[in-house]
N, C-alpha and C positions, 0 to 999 in steps of 0.2 A: 463513494459519495458523489463524485462528479457525475457519474453515469446516472445515479438516482435522480439528482436534481435536473439533469437534462431530460430524462424520461418523463418526469412530471410536467415539465415545461411543454414538451412535445404532446403530451396527453391533452392539455388545455387547448393547444393549437388544433389538434385533431378534432376535438369536439366543436370548436368555433368554426371549423371548415365544414361542419355538418356531415362528417364522414362516419360518425359512430351511430350504428343502428342497433337498438336493443328491442327484441320482440317485434320487429317490423316498424318501430317508431324511431324516427330520426331525432337524435338528441341535439338540441340547439342551445344557444346562449340562454341563460336564466333557468335552465333545467336543473334538476337535482345533481345530475352527473357533472354539469358545468360548474355548479357551485362547489362540489367536492374537488374538481380539478383546479379551481382558482385557489382553494386552500392549500392543495398539494403544491401548486406552483409557488405560492408564497413561502412555504417551508422549503421548497426545492431550490429557490434562487440562492439563498446563502450557502447551501451545500455545494451547489455547482460553482459558485464564484469564489468562495473563500475556504471553506473547510476541506473540500476535496484536494485542491492543490497544496494546502498546508500539510495535510496528512501525507501526501506523496513525498514531499521534501523530507518530512520526519522519517519516513520509512527508508529513504535512500541514505540519510545521515546515519541511522542506526546500523544499516547494513555495512557501510564503509567503516564505521567505528569498530564494529565487531571483527571485520577482516584485519584492520590495522593492529588491534590488540589481541588477536587470537593466540599468538605465541605466548604472550605474557599471561593470558588467562590460563593456558594449559600448563605452562612451566612454573610460574610463580603462584598461580592459584587465585583464589578469591574466596568468597564466602561458601562456595559449593565444593571447593577442593577437598576438605576433610571428609565429605560424604561420598566422593567418587571412589569406586572400587578399582584402583589402578592395577591390582593383581589380575583382574580378569581381562583387561584390555591394554596392557602396556605396549604391545607391538603397534596397535592402532594409534595410540597417542604419540609414540615415538615417530612413526611414519608420517603422521600429520605434521608434527613439529619440523621434521626434515623437509617436507614439501614446502611449508611456509618459509623456512629459512632459505631454501634454494630459490623460491620465487622472489623473495625479498632481495637476495644477493644478486640475482640476475637482472632485476629491474634497476638496482643501483648501479650495476656495471655498465648498463646501456646508457645511463644518463651522463651527459657530458657537461663539464663545467664551462662557464663563459670565459 
C-alpha cells in the first residue's frame, strides 16, 4: 500500500515535469493523463501515509504472536486440532515442538536478571 501511494504520487510529479510522452505528444498539466494522476494521487496519499504503515505493524504483530503461541497451538490445539491428521505427520509435529522448546529455553537461559 505504501509503495502504491508513492507510485501514484510520483506519476503526478512525472507528468507535471512534462516527461510523459504519448504518441509524440507531451502530456502537461490539465491533460487527461494529469487529471487521472491527480485522482490517483488523491487516493494514494492516504495509502502512503496511513494504511500502509498500519498494515505493516499488523503483519509484524501477527507474526510475533504466532511464533510466541506456536507451541500452544500445536500441543493444546485450537479449533483446527480435531481436523488435523496427526497420524500422518507426528514426527514433524514433535520435531517442531522440540525446536520451539529448545529455542524458548535457550533464549530464557541467556537472559540475565537485574
